[in-house]
N, C-alpha and C positions, 0 to 999 in steps of 0.2 A: 383270316381270323380277326374278330373284333378286338379292338384295343380297350383297355380299361384305364381310365384316368387315375393319376396318382391319388387324388382326393377320394375316389371311389374305393381304392384299395385300403386307404387309411380308415375309412368308415367300416369296412368289413373287419379289419383287425380290432376295432374298438368294441365290437360286440362282446359282451361279457356274460358270465353265468347268471347274474341277476336278470339281465334282459331276456335271456332265453328261457329262464324258469319263471320267476315271480311275475314279470311283466306279461309273459304269454299266458300264465295261469289266470291273471286278473282279467285279461281280455276274454278268455273262454268263460270264466265264472260270470262275468257281466252279461255275456250273451245268453248263458243258460238262465240267469235270473230274469232277463227280458222274456225269454221263451216261456218261463213259468208264469210271469205276470200276464202275458198275452193269453196263455192257456186259461188262467183263472178268469180273466175278463170274458173270453169266449164262452166258458162254462156258465158264467153269471148271465150273459146275454141270451143263452139258449136253454136255460133251465136244467143244466147238467150239474150234477154233484162233482166238483173237481176231484174229490177223493176216489171217484170211480176210475180215474186215469192211472192211479198209482200201481195197479196190478196189470196194466196194459203191457202186452208183449206181441211180437210178430209170430212166434212159433212156440209150441208147447215146451220145447226144451230150452227156451231162451229165458234169461232172468228178466224180471219186470222192471218197470220204470223206477221203482224204489231202489233197486240195485244200481241202475244206471246213475241215478243222482248221488248215491253214496260213493260210487266210483269216481264221479266228477270231482267231488270234494277230496277224496282220497288221493287222486292223481294230480292234485294241485297243492293245496296247503299241506296235505299229508306227505307229498313228495318233498316239500321243503323241510318238513320235520325229519324225514328220512335222510336228507342230505346232512343235516346236523348230527343226527344219531349215528350215521354210518350204516344204517340198516333199514330196509323197507320190507314190509310184509303185506299180504292181502288185506283188503279193507275189513275193519271190524264189523260185527253184526250191530244193527241199530235197534233201539226200542221201537215200538209201534209209533208211527208218526203220521200225521195227516198232511194234506196238501200244503196248508199254511206253514206247518212245521218245516217242510222241505224248502219252502221259499226262504224262510229264515236261516235254515241250515246252509244253503248256498250263499246267501248274502253275508252271513257271518264268516264263512270261509274266505270270501273275497276281502272283507274288512281285515281279517287277521293277517293277510299277506302284507298289509301296509305296516305291520309291526316289525317286519324284518328289514334290517339295514342293508343297503346295497353292498357295502364293503364286507359285511359279515358273510353274505352269500358268495361274493366273489372270492373270498379267502378260502372257500371250499374247493376251488378248482384243483383237480388231481387227487382229491381225497377218495378213498375207496368207499363205495356204497354197496352193501351186500343185499341182494334181493333173496329173501328166504321164504320158501313155500314148502312146508313139510320137510322132506329130506333134501329138497332141491335148494342149492345155494348158487347164485350167479353173481360174481363180482363185477362191478363197473367202476369206472372213474365217475366222479360227480357229473361231469359234463356229458359223458356217454350215457349215464343213467337218464339224464333229462332228455337228451336228444333221441336216443334209440328205444327207450322204454316208457318213461313217464309221459312225454308229450304224445306219442302215438296212442297210448292208452287213454289219455285225457280226450283227445280228439275223437276216438272211437266212441266213448261213452257220451260225449256231448252230442255227436252226430246222431247217435241212437236215440237220445232224448229228443232232439229236434224232430227226427223222423217219426217217432211214436206220437208226438203231439200233432205233427202235420197230418199223419194218417187218421187222427181223431177228428180232423176237420178244422183245427186251429189255423187261421190264415197267417201263415209264416212264409217268409221268403229267404233267399240266400243272405241278405243283409242282416237278418235276425240271427243267423248262425255265426256270421263273422264277428259281430260285436263291434266295440269301439276300436277302430283302426289306429295304429300308432303312425301318424303321418308326419311329414316334415323332411327337411334336408339336413 
């Protein structure tokens, strides 16, 4: 069995709610912003109206790109709001928005995450967060909400956004999906 150095164990213990939530959300939002920027450039270079991408979907029973982008925002900054409120609900409906509006919508979500203090989010560890959907209520601790609900949903909708744009011909690669890595020792 491999051994783990004492320093490695200490780094694992030092992971906190802020790191697993806000920092992860910022990475994904930055990546989605980049995907949207590259998509707009691709459209401009190829004489395509970027607004035509907003209703793109893979199957008739699938929700379109507009829903995917709303969900990316909701499962990032909306999740932080839910941590503080102690309750999280499905994403709200949006007014009609064009491609440029969605670029700003995602960028604004990323910027607003910087308004939250690390200590304030870390103080929420162990707090109950209730997911409410109609008559369904699912209780989580804040950390389990982030790790088992919020992040998987965020990655799902971000990956779907990436895949929809890639299938439209936008030249994207894995690096575009990963976003800015948090590297260092």
